[in-house]
RODO-2510 file (C-alpha; in nm, 4 decimals, decimal comma):
residues 53
     n   res          X          Y          Z
     1     m     1,8845     0,1637     2,6945
     2     g     1,7127     0,1476     2,3603
     3     l     1,4157    -0,0268     2,2077
     4     k     1,6104    -0,3474     2,1460
     5     t     1,6604    -0,3921     2,5213
     6     r     1,2875    -0,3453     2,5830
     7     l     1,1979    -0,5987     2,3136
     8     t     1,4460    -0,8520     2,4515
     9     a     1,3076    -0,8083     2,8035
    10     a     0,9493    -0,8438     2,6790
    11     a     1,0381    -1,1578     2,4833
    12     q     1,1790    -1,3119     2,8024
    13     g     0,8695    -1,2136     3,0009
    14     v     1,0517    -0,9605     3,2187
    15     g     0,8777    -0,6465     3,0981
    16     p     0,5754    -0,5380     2,8947
    17     w     0,5715    -0,5136     2,5172
    18     p     0,5898    -0,1536     2,3939
    19     e     0,2804    -0,0093     2,2315
    20     p     0,2888     0,0038     1,8507
    21     a     0,3364     0,3427     1,6878
    22     e     0,0182     0,5263     1,5915
    23     k     0,1371     0,6394     1,2514
    24     i     0,4629     0,5570     1,0824
    25     t     0,5915     0,8352     0,8600
    26     w     0,7980     0,7511     0,5560
    27     p     1,1456     0,9028     0,6115
    28     v     1,2228     0,9422     0,2404
    29     r     1,0339     1,1730     0,0101
    30     w     1,0693     1,1818    -0,3651
    31     r     1,1662     1,5242    -0,4930
    32     w     1,0542     1,5073    -0,8539
    33     q     1,0800     1,8790    -0,9387
    34     p     1,4597     1,9064    -0,9988
    35     p     1,4839     1,6045    -1,2350
    36     v     1,1755     1,7156    -1,4308
    37     i     1,3091     2,0698    -1,4696
    38     t     1,6481     1,9386    -1,5877
    39     v     1,4979     1,7022    -1,8445
    40     a     1,2469     1,9604    -1,9679
    41     g     1,5204     2,2242    -1,9975
    42     g     1,7433     1,9862    -2,1930
    43     r     1,4640     1,8984    -2,4335
    44     a     1,3715     2,2629    -2,4822
    45     a     1,7357     2,3517    -2,5518
    46     g     1,7640     2,0632    -2,7988
    47     a     1,4371     2,1509    -2,9721
    48     g     1,5323     2,5179    -2,9958
    49     g     1,8614     2,4407    -3,1617
    50     v     2,0710     2,5829    -2,8794
    51     g     2,4247     2,4591    -2,9204
    52     a     2,3743     2,3391    -3,2778
    53     h     2,6245     2,5011    -3,5127
***
């Protein structure tokens, strides 16, 4: 069974509480490079007059 079963058993006094995790890693990382490159490229194209007729 999973962790929920262990927590339920520990809460009822049937089993021991699991040890807390040493280090919790953040599962989501911000990838800032693609948005910055897109915005910078759009500004450079606008400043250079690309597309202006």
